[in-house]
C-alpha positions in Angstrom: 5.9 11.3 -9.3 6.6 11.7 -5.6 5.7 9.2 -2.9 5.6 10.5 0.6 4.2 9.7 4.1 0.7 10.9 4.6 0.0 13.5 7.3 -3.4 14.5 8.9 -3.2 17.7 6.8 -3.7 15.4 3.7 -6.6 13.5 5.2 -9.2 15.0 2.7 -7.1 13.9 -0.3 -6.6 10.5 1.1 -10.2 10.1 2.0 -11.2 10.7 -1.7 -8.7 8.0 -2.8 -9.9 5.5 -0.2 -13.6 6.0 -1.3 -12.5 5.4 -4.9 -10.6 2.3 -3.8 -13.6 1.0 -2.0 -16.0 2.1 -4.7 -18.2 3.5 -2.0 -18.0 6.2 0.6 -17.0 5.5 4.2 -18.0 7.6 7.2 -15.5 10.4 7.2 -15.5 10.8 10.9 -14.6 7.1 11.3 -12.0 7.4 8.5 -10.3 10.3 10.3 -10.2 8.4 13.6 -8.7 5.3 11.8 -6.2 7.4 9.9 -5.0 9.1 13.1 -4.6 5.7 14.7 -2.7 4.4 11.7 -0.3 7.3 11.7 0.5 6.8 15.4 1.1 3.0 15.1 4.7 1.9 15.2 5.6 -0.1 12.1 2.7 1.3 10.1 3.2 3.6 7.1 0.6 5.2 4.9 1.9 6.8 1.7 0.4 8.8 -1.1 1.7 9.2 -4.6 1.5 12.6 -6.2 1.8 13.7 -9.8 2.5 17.4 -9.3 0.0 18.6 -6.7 -2.5 15.8 -7.7 -2.8 12.7 -5.4 -2.9 9.7 -7.7 -2.5 6.7 -5.4 -1.9 5.5 -1.9 -0.6 2.5 0.0 -1.1 1.3 3.6 1.6 -1.0 4.8 2.6 -2.4 8.2 5.4 -4.5 9.7 4.5 -7.6 11.7 6.7 -10.1 13.4 6.3 -13.5 11.7 6.7 -16.7 13.7 6.9 -18.8 10.6 9.7 -16.7 9.0 11.3 -15.8 12.3 11.6 -12.2 11.0 9.8 -9.0 10.5 7.5 -9.1 7.4 5.9 -6.2 5.5 2.2 -6.4 4.7 0.5 -4.3 2.1 -3.0 -3.7 3.5 -4.2 -1.5 0.7 -2.7 -0.3 -2.6 -4.5 1.9 -5.1 -3.8 4.0 -8.2 -6.6 6.1 -9.8 -7.9 4.5 -12.9 -6.8 7.3 -15.2 -3.3 7.1 -13.9 -2.7 3.4 -14.4 -0.3 2.2 -17.0 2.0 5.2 -16.2 4.2 3.3 -13.7 2.7 5.1 -10.7 2.0 1.7 -9.1 5.4 0.5 -9.9 7.0 3.6 -8.3 4.8 3.3 -5.2 5.7 -0.4 -4.9 9.4 0.3 -5.3 9.2 3.0 -2.6 7.3 0.7 -0.2 9.5 -2.4 -0.7 12.7 -0.3 -0.5 11.5 1.1 2.9 10.5 -2.4 4.2 13.9 -3.8 3.2 15.8 -0.9 4.7 14.1 -1.4 8.1 14.9 -5.2 8.0 11.9 -7.0 6.7 12.7 -10.3 5.1 9.7 -10.4 2.7 6.5 -8.6 1.8 2.9 -10.0 1.5 0.0 -8.5 -0.5 -3.6 -9.7 -0.6 -5.3 -9.5 -3.9 -8.8 -10.8 -4.6 -9.1 -13.7 -7.0 -11.3 -11.6 -9.3 -8.8 -8.8 -9.6 -6.7 -10.3 -12.4 -5.1 -7.0 -13.3 -3.7 -6.5 -9.8 -2.5 -10.1 -9.8 -0.6 -9.6 -13.0 0.8 -6.3 -11.7 2.2 -8.1 -8.6 3.5 -11.1 -10.6 5.4 -8.9 -13.0 7.2 -7.3 -10.1 8.4 -10.6 -8.6 5.6 -11.6 -6.3 4.5 -15.3 -6.2 1.0 -16.4 -5.6 0.4 -18.6 -2.5 -2.6 -19.8 -0.7 -3.0 -16.6 1.3 -2.2 -13.9 -1.3 1.1 -12.8 -2.9 4.6 -13.0 -1.5 8.0 -11.6 -2.4 11.4 -12.0 -0.7 13.2 -8.8 0.0 16.7 -10.4 0.3 
């Protein structure tokens, strides 16, 4: 598995993953505009995981300055692995890549939102050191 930054040349592949993540299509033109904006934002990183030539997952992360922590904090806006690629450590590899990057650029912690009904994702995060709090999941990077 390889995790790398997304480019506009990979927009069609990412679009398919985003539609699967949302479980419904989004307007492609709007998606392309938002992707371009995301790729231009400082502190934002969109990555895609590949198994060979096949895209099997993606993550959208960004860095924000936290007043409460008096430090930069990483936020996982979206994180997805195709259903048929789960339980193969694709998500674990992507999460390691993302958190290593955030730690390298000086973030003190990382936050991830996970809906209450998504028990599988909650367990995934907890197994990797995240703690549940009132807003989502949190993990120190120190």
